[in-house]
N, C-alpha and C positions, 0 to 999 in steps of 0.2 A: 191329327196332333201336329203343332208346330214343330219345326226343327230347332232344337234347344242347344245345339252345339256351340253357338255363340255366346250364350249365356253362360254355358258351363265354363267355357273360356275365361269369361270375366272372373268366375268364381275361382278358377285355377290362379288368375293373375294375382287376385286379392290374397290369396293363401300364400303365394309365392312372395309376394312384396312385403307383407306385413307378419308373416310366419307366426309365431306363437300368440302374437297379440291379436291376429285375425282368429285363431281358434277361440281365444278368450272372448272376443267379442260376439262370436257366433254361439258360444256355449258349448263347444266341442271339447273333448279331454285329448283327443288324439288325431292325427291326419287321416288315419284309415276311417275313422267315424265321420270326419267331414267328406272323405271322398264317397263313401257308401251313402251318406244321406243325400248329397248332391245327385248322385246316380238315380237314387229312387225318386226324388223330386223331379228331376228334369228328363227322365228317361233315357239316360245316356249310360255307358259302362262307367263303372267305378274306375277301371284302369285308364280310360280316357282323361278323366280329371286328374289323375295321378301324373300321368305322363306328360300332360299339358303343364301342370305344376313343375315337373322337373326340368321342362325347356325354359320356363320363366326363371328358373333358379340361377340360370347362367348369368343373368343381369343383377341379381341381388346378392348380398353376402353371407346369407345365411348357410347356405350349403353350396357345394361345387357345382351341381348342376349338369346338364349336358353341354359339354364344350364343342359345339358345332355351330354352323351357321343358322342363325334363327329363321324359323320359318315365318313365311309372310303374314300368316295370320297372327302369330305371336307378337310380331314387330308392330302390325297395326293396332293391336290392343294396347300396347305399351304407348304408342303415339296418342292414343285416344285419351288413355287414363293417367298418364304420367303426371299431368299437371295439377291432379285432384289430390287432397290429402285424405288421410284415412277416414276423417270425420265426415267427408264429403261422399266417399265410395261406400262405407258401411251401410248407409240405407238403402243403397241400390242392391246390394249383396243379400240383405236382409229381405228386402222385397222379392228378389228372385227364389230365395230359398223357403221362406215362411209365410209369404202372402199368397193364398190360393188365386187371388184374383190379378196378381202382377204380371204373369205370364202373358196374360191377353191384353194388358194396358198398353196405352201410348207409348210411355216410357220404355217399355220391352221392345216395342217395335222399332223404335228409334235406336235402340242400341244395337238390334239386329242390322238395321239399315246403315248405321255409320260403320261398324264393323266389316260391312260388305262392300263398302265404297273403296275403290282403289284410288291411290293418288297418282294422277298421271302427269302431273307438272314436274315431278322430281325426275331428273336423268338417272334412271337406275344403274347407268354404267358408271356413274361418279363414285368416288368413295366418301360419302358424307356420313359422319358419324353423330347420330342424333342422341342415341341413348347412352346413359352413364353405365355402361356394361363392364366387363373385365378390363378392356382396354382403358377406360377412363379411371376405374379405380387403381390400376397398375401405374398409370401415370401419376396420380395424386399421390400414391406411396414414394414413388420415385422422387417427386419434388420435394416432399418433407425431409427425406434424407438429404437431397441435394443442397436444401437451404441450409440445414445444419452446418454443412462442410464449407459452402461457398457464400453464404449469406447473400445471395442474388435472388431477385433482381434488386433488393435493397436489404440491408441488415436491419435487425430488429427481432422482437418476439413474434413468432409465427402462430396464429390464433386460427385453429379449425373451425369454418363457418359452413361446412358443407351441408348439415342437417337444419339450418337456419332458414333456407329458402329466400336468401337476401340477394340474389343476383351474381355471387362471386363464392369462390370456394375457400380463399383464406384471406385473413387480414393481418398485416404486418404492422406492428406497433412499436414506435420508436419516440420516446419523450412524448411531445404533443402531435406527432405526426402518424398519420394512419395511410397505409398503401394497400390497395385491393388487388387480389390476384385470382384470376380464372386459369384453370388448368386444362389443356386439351391433350388427349393423346392419340397417336397413330401408331398401329401395330407395325407400318412399313414405313419407307422414307418418303413416300409421296401419298397424298390424299387430301380431301378436304375435311373441313369442320363445320360444326353447326353450332351458333348460339341460340339460347331460347330467347323469347321476346324480353322476358326480366332481365337476362343477362346483357342483352345489348343496349337497352333503355338505360341501365345502370351504368354501363360503360361511358355512355353519351354523357351522363351526369357527372361522373366521376373524372373523366378525361384524363389529365396527366398523373393522377394518382391511381389510375387502374392500368395493370399489366396482363397481357395475356401471354401465358407460358405455354408454348407449344412444344411437346416432346415427341418428336418423330423416332421411327425405327426403333420402338420399344422392344420388340422380340430379339434384336441382334445387338446393335450398337447404338443406345440412345443418344439423341442430339436435341440439345435443349436451346430454344430459341425465345427470346424475350421480345415482346412488342409494347411498348408504352402508348396508351392511348390508342387502342386499335381502331376506334370509330374515325380516327384521322387518317390513317393509311389503308385503311381495308375498305372495300365496296361489296358487302355480301348482297345476295339476292334474297328477297322477303318470299316466303311461302306461307300460304294460310292452310292449315289443315282442319278438316273437319273433325270436331272433338265433342265429347259429350259435355254440355254445359248445365249446370243446376240452377235453376231459379224459381222462385216463388211468386205466382201470379194472384193478384187480388182483383177479382171482378168488380166492375162499378157499382154493381147492385149493393155490394157490402157498404160502400161509402153512402148510398142513398139512404140506406137503412139507419146509418149512423145519424142521420139529420133528424129523423123523427123522435 
């Protein structure tokens, strides 16, 4: 039998990221039901699914989760799937759990392969924060309160855009002027940051109306740095990560059949 730990890891990620919506989508009434079903379907221990879910919880807002350094497999799973929305991931999870042929399919093999791939281009010694985990959430909350008091980087009505997937965290509206803000946080005084491709491309488009707000030393004495038009003053290095891509292929035969 194939080792299904990687697929169980994806299920755990789905349950942690989408929480009660995940249960509803899969038809489960409780998490223990989801853990036990996944255990029987994939021949893994139910406690393995639960503990993995708990590890992912540290990155998402529903439960406190395990407050420790993320396991490499956990981090890799987030890297692979974080760009996909629920409607993209749900068919994968339903295939894993409810389609008897899926575990032997090319899609399942590709998931196992991608999750087993190590990223060697990234300097593991550098402090690069890719994930919107507890530090990122803490920085965003800090900025909301900071802007109320100081009205920086510009004054106006602060609008939360974090769940819109538009390439920035906040929008500041004042009369007919819009300013876009991306917040990055560092627990320590030193460390690098990472932009998603969407964030960086939007920053290039918005230019002077886009601010990077870097909040360093969050765990002790936060320091707020404002960088207007970061694409003009920063020179990040581009990395390409292997990820799961969803596409729908139409064979040429179908087009030939349409001509008849």
